C-alpha positions as a printed NumPy array, in Angstrom:
array([[ 63.402,  -0.951,  30.959],
       [ 61.633,   1.113,  28.303],
       [ 60.222,   4.478,  29.297],
       [ 56.479,   4.517,  29.859],
       [ 54.242,   6.563,  27.612],
       [ 52.346,   9.353,  29.326],
       [ 48.726,   8.438,  30.095],
       [ 46.131,   9.561,  27.562],
       [ 43.882,  12.375,  28.59 ],
       [ 40.159,  11.818,  28.623],
       [ 38.073,  14.424,  26.848],
       [ 36.322,  16.821,  29.149],
       [ 32.698,  15.886,  29.846],
       [ 30.248,  17.848,  27.755],
       [ 27.826,  20.293,  29.239],
       [ 24.365,  19.083,  30.235],
       [ 22.664,  17.5  ,  27.244],
       [ 25.877,  16.637,  25.473],
       [ 27.005,  17.537,  22.009],
       [ 24.224,  15.459,  20.399],
       [ 21.285,  17.217,  22.048],
       [ 20.859,  19.586,  19.082],
       [ 20.891,  16.654,  16.675],
       [ 18.386,  14.772,  18.823],
       [ 16.05 ,  17.749,  18.899],
       [ 16.203,  18.054,  15.096],
       [ 15.469,  14.352,  14.646],
       [ 12.571,  14.581,  17.099],
       [ 11.2  ,  17.622,  15.276],
       [ 11.536,  15.877,  11.894],
       [  9.691,  12.824,  13.233],
       [  6.915,  15.022,  14.647],
       [  6.505,  16.795,  11.279],
       [  6.483,  13.456,   9.44 ],
       [  3.894,  12.035,  11.855],
       [  1.703,  15.118,  11.399],
       [  1.928,  14.938,   7.6  ],
       [  1.057,  11.229,   7.525],
       [ -1.839,  11.789,   9.952],
       [ -3.233,  14.527,   7.714],
       [ -2.869,  12.298,   4.637],
       [ -4.651,   9.413,   6.371],
       [ -7.458,  11.696,   7.572],
       [ -8.014,  13.139,   4.095],
       [ -7.952,   9.678,   2.506],
       [-10.488,   8.264,   4.965],
       [-12.908,  11.18 ,   4.57 ],
       [-12.503,  11.539,   0.801],
       [-15.674,  11.816,  -1.253],
       [-15.531,   9.143,  -3.93 ],
       [-16.736,   9.754,  -7.467],
       [-20.11 ,   8.208,  -8.316],
       [-19.876,   5.547, -11.058],
       [-21.283,   6.433, -14.48 ],
       [-24.504,   4.846, -15.669],
       [-25.202,   3.041, -18.932],
       [-26.151,   6.362, -20.586],
       [-22.642,   7.841, -20.218],
       [-20.781,   9.036, -23.346],
       [-19.237,   6.161, -25.335],
       [-15.677,   7.388, -24.752],
       [-15.995,   7.212, -20.95 ],
       [-15.829,   4.045, -18.883],
       [-19.308,   3.369, -17.516],
       [-20.019,   0.858, -14.792],
       [-23.642,   0.602, -15.975],
       [-22.576,  -0.71 , -19.394],
       [-20.158,  -3.173, -17.809],
       [-22.821,  -4.569, -15.488],
       [-25.298,  -4.906, -18.374],
       [-22.639,  -6.735, -20.429],
       [-21.733,  -9.057, -17.524],
       [-25.4  ,  -9.849, -16.936],
       [-25.776, -10.744, -20.619],
       [-22.714, -13.032, -20.491],
       [-23.62 , -14.702, -17.199],
       [-27.428, -14.97 , -17.332],
       [-28.865, -14.359, -20.779],
       [-26.644, -16.801, -22.69 ],
       [-27.73 , -20.317, -21.615],
       [-25.294, -23.189, -21.272],
       [-22.184, -21.055, -21.171],
       [-19.233, -23.181, -19.993],
       [-15.516, -22.663, -19.653],
       [-14.677, -25.985, -21.312],
       [-16.625, -28.987, -22.551],
       [-17.039, -31.803, -20.019],
       [-14.265, -34.415, -20.075],
       [-15.029, -38.032, -20.863],
       [-15.073, -40.275, -17.793],
       [-11.712, -41.807, -18.759],
       [-10.049, -38.35 , -18.641],
       [-11.77 , -37.187, -15.48 ],
       [ -9.408, -35.241, -13.157],
       [-10.311, -37.555, -10.273],
       [ -8.883, -40.511, -12.204],
       [ -5.772, -38.78 , -13.568],
       [ -2.801, -38.881, -11.199]])
């Protein structure tokens, strides 16, 4: 019969909290700091004062919402009969084409 190997020793139990308690505390602290930073960012974003859009009298080099709205009104209302494409003949109607 072959000689038996001596039994393996179990490592001694760690003190209260274990060896990972320092790592856990650092992770918890990092998560708390991250949560605080994201909360501050969200608060500042929600309560941000937005810039008022420029009117039609803004300098020509700056984008002005007033000029854009005037141009869109001219394209949509002032030009009569504006269409995307000419109407199709009845034979080419989309309802008849499979």
